[in-house]
N, C-alpha and C positions, 0 to 999 in steps of 0.2 A: 492777340497771341500770334507768334511766329512759329512756323512748323517746318521741319525738314523730314522728308520721306526718302529713305535711302535703301535701295536693294543691296543685299549682300553686305550689310554693315557689321557682320559678326567678326570679320578679320580684315587685315590689310588696309587698303585705301578707304574702304567703307567704314571700318571702325574709326580710323583717324578722322574722317569727315564727320562722323557722329560726335566725336569729342570736340571738334572745332565749332560745330553749330551749338552744342550744349554750352560751351564756354561763352557764347554770345546770347544765351537766354532762350534759344529755340527749344521747342518741344520736339523730340526726335523719335521717329519710328523706323524700326528695322524690319524689312521684309526678307526673310531668309529661313532656311531649314534649321540653321543653328542660331542660338541666341547670341546677341552681343553681350560680352561680359561687363560692359560699362553699366553700372547700376541704374543710372538715370534714364537709360534708353528704354523705350516701349517696344517690346519684341512681339511681332506678329508672325507666328510660325507659318511659313509660306513656301510651297514647292513651286518655283517659278515655271517649271515645265508642265504644271497642271493648271489648265484653265479654271477648273473649279476652285482650286486653292487660291489662285490670283483673285478671282471674283469675290471670294469670301473676305480676303484681306482688304480689297478695295471698298467693300461695303462698310467695313469698320472705319476705314480712313475717311470715307465720304461724310460720315457724321461729325468728324472733327474738323474737316476742311471748312465747312460752312461757318465755323466760329473763328476762322483765322483771317488776319489782315494781309498775310504774305506767306507763301509756301515755296520751299525749294524741293523740287521733285528731281531726285538724283538717281539715274539709272547706272548703277555701278556693278552689279552682279554679272559675272561672266563664267563660262565654262571653257576650259582650254584642253584640247587633246593633242597628243603627238600623232599626227597623221600626215598624209601627203596626197597629191593629186592622183597618184596611182594606187593609193592604199587608204581609201576612206569610203566605206560602204554608205549607201544612201540613208540607211537607218541611223547611223552615227551622225551624219550631217544634219538630218532632221532634228535629232536630239539637241545638238549644239545650237542650231538656229531657234529651237523652241525656247531655250533659256536666254540666248543672247540677242534675239531679234523679236520673235513672236510675243514673248512675255512683255517686252517693252511696249509693243503696240497695244496689247491687252490692257495694261495699266493706263496708258495714255487715253485710250478710248473711254475708259470709265472715270478717270480723274480730271483730265484736262478741262472738260466743260465746267468743272466746279472751281477751278483755281481763280482766286481773286487777282485783280490787276496788281502789279509789282511782284508777281511770282516768277519763278524761273523753271525751265525744263532743261536739265543738264545731263548730257550723255558722257560717260567715262569710256572713251575709246582706247586708242593705243597708237604708238608710232606705226603699228601694222594696220591702221585705218587707211594709210596712204602708201604703204609699200608692203613687201612680202619677204619672208625668210623661209628656208626649207623646213619641212616637217611640222608645219603649223597650219595646214590647209584650211580646215573648217573654222579655225579661229580667225584667220586672215579674212576669209569670206564674210564672216559675221561682223568683223570690225569695219570692213568696207561698207557693209550694209548700214551700220550705225551712222557712218558719215552721211550717207544718203538720207537717212531718217532725219538727222539734225537739219540738213539743208531744206528738206521738204517741210519740216516743222516750222522753220523760220518763215517760209512763205505762207503757210496755211494759218499761222497765228498772227499775221499782220493786223494791227489795230486792237488786239486783245489785251495788251499790256503785259503779256507773258513773253519773256525773252528766252533764247536758247543758245547753247554752245556745245561744242564737242571738246572735252579735255583729253589730250593725248599724252599720257605718261610714257616715258621711256622705261628702261629696265629698273623696276622698283622692287625694293626688298620686301616681297610678299611671299606668303605660303604658296600661292599659285605658281609664281616664277620659280621658286626653289624646287618645287615638285616637278615642274616641266624640265628643269635642268638636271634632274636626277640626284639632287642633294650632293652634287659634286663640287667641292670647294675650288678645284682648278678651273672648272668651267665658269663658276661664279666670278672668279677673278678675271677671267678673259672677257666675260660680258661686261663687268664693271669697267674694264679698260677701254670700252668702246665709246666713252664720252670724255669730254675735256676735263672732268674732275676726277676721273679714275675711281669712281665709286658707284654703288647702287644708290638710287634715289630713296630718300626716306618717305614713307607713306604720308607723314605729316606735311611734307612739302606739297604734295598733290592735294591734300585736304585743304590747305590754305588757299590754293588756287580755285578750288571748287567753291569755297566759302566766298571768296572775292568775286567770282563770276556771278554768283547769285545777286550781289549788290550792284552790279554794273551792267545795266542793259545796253550800254554802248557797244558791247561785244556781241550783240545779237547776230546769230548766224556765223560766228567765228569758229575756226579751228585753233585751239590754244595748245601749242606745243610745250611740253614740260619734260625735257629729256636731257638737260645739262649740256646740250650741244653735242649731238652724236656725230661721230666720225663718218664720213661718207665711205661706203664700201666700194 
């Protein structure tokens, strides 16, 4: 049996990734507070900011992993606040890092030792894993951290048969992006015009890259840019 574990598969890129893996015959598990509406997905209610909730979900997953020949572990869930270097209290930063960084580590610590060879560890980062924009301070910090986690994972997993990569989407048509932009159509058009195709990326396009990355260990340790060719600012 092949298995895909996706955090935040209830909406956006996570949901599209769940559909992509299901279409290939994978058994898919969603770790999220909200269920994925795709009927075939196995939903594990999980608050990624709670170590206890993560531990309970991982206990359930561990019993399934041992029956699998290959597992795609996809760290997709993220929290994005509108904040800045001069306006981000430490409690808010901790809360973002708990979901975007610490939860990833918690899941990895509990599940990586169980993954069979030919499995993958895939991080869904952002173009902001390598650059910054105003008013996204905690998100930028967390996405830079995910880049470091992926590179460290590559080194630490040498010889295990588990490969890793960081998928970096550009501006993708998701609930999170639209909320961050204030549901303003004018701002959305401006953002869409920042790549060579003058549109937002479809979540299914990122999902296909995630699915492909699982099957291709040659990209181990790579940063995979998926942004339609962003204009340099």
